[in-house]
C-alpha positions in Angstrom: 127.8 99.6 105.7 128.8 96.7 103.5 126.2 94.6 101.6 125.1 91.9 101.9 124.6 92.8 105.6 123.8 89.9 108.0 121.9 90.7 111.1 119.0 89.3 113.2 119.0 86.1 111.1 118.3 88.0 107.9 120.4 89.1 105.0 119.9 92.6 103.7 121.1 93.9 100.4 120.3 96.5 97.8 117.6 95.7 95.2 118.8 94.7 91.7 116.9 94.4 88.4 116.7 90.7 88.9 114.5 91.2 91.9 111.7 92.8 89.8 109.6 89.7 89.6 109.7 89.1 93.4 108.9 92.8 94.2 106.1 92.7 91.7 104.6 89.6 93.3 104.6 91.4 96.7 103.3 94.7 95.5 100.5 93.2 93.4 99.3 91.0 96.3 95.9 92.5 97.0 95.9 91.6 100.7 99.5 92.3 101.7 100.0 95.4 99.6 96.7 97.1 100.5 98.5 99.9 102.4 101.0 100.7 99.6 100.6 102.8 96.6 99.2 100.8 93.7 101.6 99.1 91.3 100.8 98.0 87.8 101.2 94.3 87.2 103.8 94.9 84.5 107.2 93.3 84.9 108.9 95.6 82.4 107.6 98.7 84.2 109.0 97.3 87.5 112.4 96.6 85.8 112.4 100.2 84.4 111.5 101.6 87.9 114.4 99.7 89.4 116.8 101.0 86.7 115.7 104.6 87.6 116.0 103.8 91.3 119.6 102.6 90.8 120.5 106.1 89.5 119.0 107.6 92.7 120.9 105.1 94.8 124.2 106.0 93.1 123.6 109.6 94.1 122.7 108.4 97.7 119.2 109.9 97.3 117.3 106.6 97.9 118.0 103.1 99.1 115.8 100.1 98.4 116.5 96.9 100.4 115.6 93.3 99.9 115.9 91.1 102.9 116.2 87.3 102.8 116.1 84.5 105.3 119.2 82.5 106.3 118.5 80.2 103.3 118.8 83.3 101.1 115.1 83.1 100.2 113.7 86.7 99.6 111.1 87.5 102.2 110.6 91.3 101.9 111.6 94.8 100.8 111.7 98.3 102.3 112.9 101.7 101.1 114.6 104.8 102.5 113.8 107.8 100.3 113.2 111.6 100.3 116.6 111.9 102.0 117.1 115.6 103.0 119.5 117.5 105.1 117.9 116.4 108.4 115.2 113.9 107.5 114.5 110.8 105.6 111.4 108.7 104.9 111.1 104.9 105.2 108.3 103.0 103.6 107.2 100.7 100.8 107.7 98.0 103.4 106.2 94.6 102.5 106.8 91.1 103.6 106.1 87.8 101.8 102.9 86.1 103.0 103.4 83.5 105.7 106.4 85.2 107.3 106.5 85.6 111.1 105.8 89.0 112.6 109.4 89.3 113.9 110.6 89.9 110.4 109.0 93.3 110.4 110.7 94.1 113.7 114.1 92.9 112.5 113.8 94.9 109.3 112.8 98.0 111.3 115.9 97.5 113.5 118.1 97.2 110.4 116.7 100.5 109.0 117.5 102.2 112.3 121.0 101.0 112.2 121.4 102.0 108.5 120.0 105.5 109.2 122.3 105.9 112.2 125.5 104.8 110.4 124.8 106.0 106.8 122.4 109.0 107.3 123.9 110.1 110.6 120.8 109.9 112.8 118.6 112.0 110.8 115.0 112.3 111.8 112.6 109.9 110.2 109.3 111.1 108.7 106.7 108.7 107.4 103.0 108.1 106.9 100.7 105.3 107.8 97.3 104.6 106.3 94.5 105.3 108.7 93.0 101.9 108.2 96.3 100.1 109.0 95.3 99.9 112.7 98.1 97.5 113.7 100.9 99.7 112.3 99.3 102.8 113.8 99.2 101.3 117.3 102.9 100.4 117.0 104.1 103.7 115.6 102.1 105.8 118.1 104.2 104.2 120.9 107.4 105.9 119.7 106.7 108.5 117.0 104.8 111.8 117.1 101.8 112.4 114.8 102.5 115.6 112.9 99.5 115.7 110.7 96.8 113.9 108.8 94.8 113.8 105.6 91.9 111.6 104.4 94.1 108.6 103.9 97.1 108.9 106.2 98.6 110.0 109.5 102.0 111.6 109.2 104.7 110.9 111.8 108.1 111.9 112.9 110.5 110.1 115.1 113.6 111.8 116.4 116.9 110.2 117.7 115.5 109.7 121.3 112.3 108.1 120.0 114.3 105.8 117.8 116.6 104.8 120.7 113.5 103.9 122.8 112.0 102.0 120.0 115.2 100.1 119.2 115.6 99.2 122.9 112.1 97.9 123.0 112.3 96.0 119.8 115.7 94.4 120.7 114.2 93.2 123.9 111.5 91.2 122.2 113.4 89.5 119.4 
């Protein structure tokens, strides 16, 4: 897959150090980042984190994507990490306040395409915070709950579930 990648009216590319301020603004927004792991409001720490991430990206251990609208204005980010022989995790997904809900659908479809072409249809495992009711309703339609703890439900979605999800999502955008 070549970047930048244009699909669904969005532009997807790999995160760079220059994106640190945008990412930090998303991850420190108390409302929109409430379901993510906490992030220190420290620009240098964010830059340092991206530098370390780029080393993992080079080894194809992790991918962190920024997506922008057609005017090339950044609107969100999402990661693929914990890449193993047969699984990967997606997460750290967050969208700029004020964006329409279809952006989340479009970024999910992009991740599915990326996983299919670059990770060869590996099974996706991920977690959703128990109080993130909207995301839970969505994921329970296609993925299987494999466990839980005090904070999260843990899910897996196989190739068939991903196909059903992608067909459904493609039909509504």
